[in-house]
C-alpha positions as CSV (number, residue, x, y, z in Angstrom):
1,X,-54.8,43.8,47.8
2,X,-53.8,44.6,51.3
3,X,-50.1,45.9,51.9
4,X,-48.8,42.3,52.8
5,X,-49.4,41.4,49.4
6,X,-48.4,44.1,48.0
7,X,-44.8,44.2,49.7
8,X,-44.5,40.4,49.0
9,X,-44.9,41.2,44.9
10,X,-42.4,43.8,45.3
11,X,-40.1,41.2,46.8
12,X,-40.3,38.8,44.2
13,X,-39.8,41.4,41.9
14,X,-37.1,42.3,43.2
15,X,-35.4,39.0,43.6
16,X,-35.8,38.0,39.8
17,X,-33.9,41.1,39.1
18,X,-31.5,39.9,41.5
19,X,-30.8,36.8,40.1
20,X,-30.9,37.9,36.3
21,X,-27.7,40.4,37.3
22,X,-26.4,37.9,39.1
23,X,-26.7,35.3,36.2
24,X,-25.6,38.4,33.8
25,X,-22.6,38.6,36.3
26,X,-21.9,35.0,36.2
27,X,-21.5,34.9,32.3
28,X,-19.7,37.6,31.9
29,X,-17.0,37.1,34.7
30,X,-17.2,33.2,33.0
31,X,-16.3,34.3,29.2
32,X,-13.4,37.0,30.8
33,X,-11.6,33.6,32.2
34,X,-11.9,31.4,28.8
35,X,-10.1,34.2,27.3
36,X,-7.2,34.5,30.1
37,X,-7.1,30.9,29.6
38,X,-5.9,31.3,25.7
39,X,-2.7,30.2,25.1
40,X,-0.5,32.8,23.8
41,X,2.1,32.0,21.0
42,X,5.5,33.2,21.3
43,X,7.4,33.7,18.0
44,X,10.9,33.8,18.3
45,X,13.1,36.9,17.7
46,X,16.0,37.0,16.4
47,X,18.5,40.6,15.5
48,X,19.6,41.5,12.6
49,X,23.2,40.5,12.2
50,X,23.9,44.0,10.2
51,X,21.2,46.8,11.5
52,X,20.6,45.2,14.8
53,X,16.7,45.0,13.7
54,X,14.7,42.1,15.4
55,X,12.8,40.2,13.2
56,X,10.7,37.2,14.0
57,X,12.5,34.2,13.0
58,X,10.4,32.8,10.6
59,X,10.7,35.6,8.6
60,X,14.8,36.1,9.1
61,X,17.4,35.2,6.3
62,X,19.5,32.9,7.4
63,X,23.1,32.5,5.9
64,X,26.2,30.7,7.6
65,X,24.4,30.7,10.6
66,X,23.7,34.5,10.8
67,X,20.4,35.9,10.7
68,X,19.4,39.0,8.9
69,X,16.6,41.1,8.4
70,X,16.9,40.7,4.7
71,X,18.1,39.1,1.7
72,X,20.2,42.8,0.8
73,X,21.3,42.3,4.4
74,X,22.5,38.9,4.2
75,X,24.0,39.6,0.1
76,X,25.8,42.9,1.5
77,X,28.2,40.4,3.8
78,X,30.5,39.3,1.6
């Protein structure tokens, strides 16, 4: 085997390795972009009228138009 054939063989092996690494990097970067594109739903947050704790609106107790963190706080205002 001559030196020319050896150099061609080494070049082909390097080229395959290089292309494999580029493909792997492309796949991982496209997965990162997919993760970044996901929309995150943000809950509306309300403040308790008694203790000022912030809680999601879906978990709040509403009484007379005010938001409370618990039923106990809603009942204490009476």
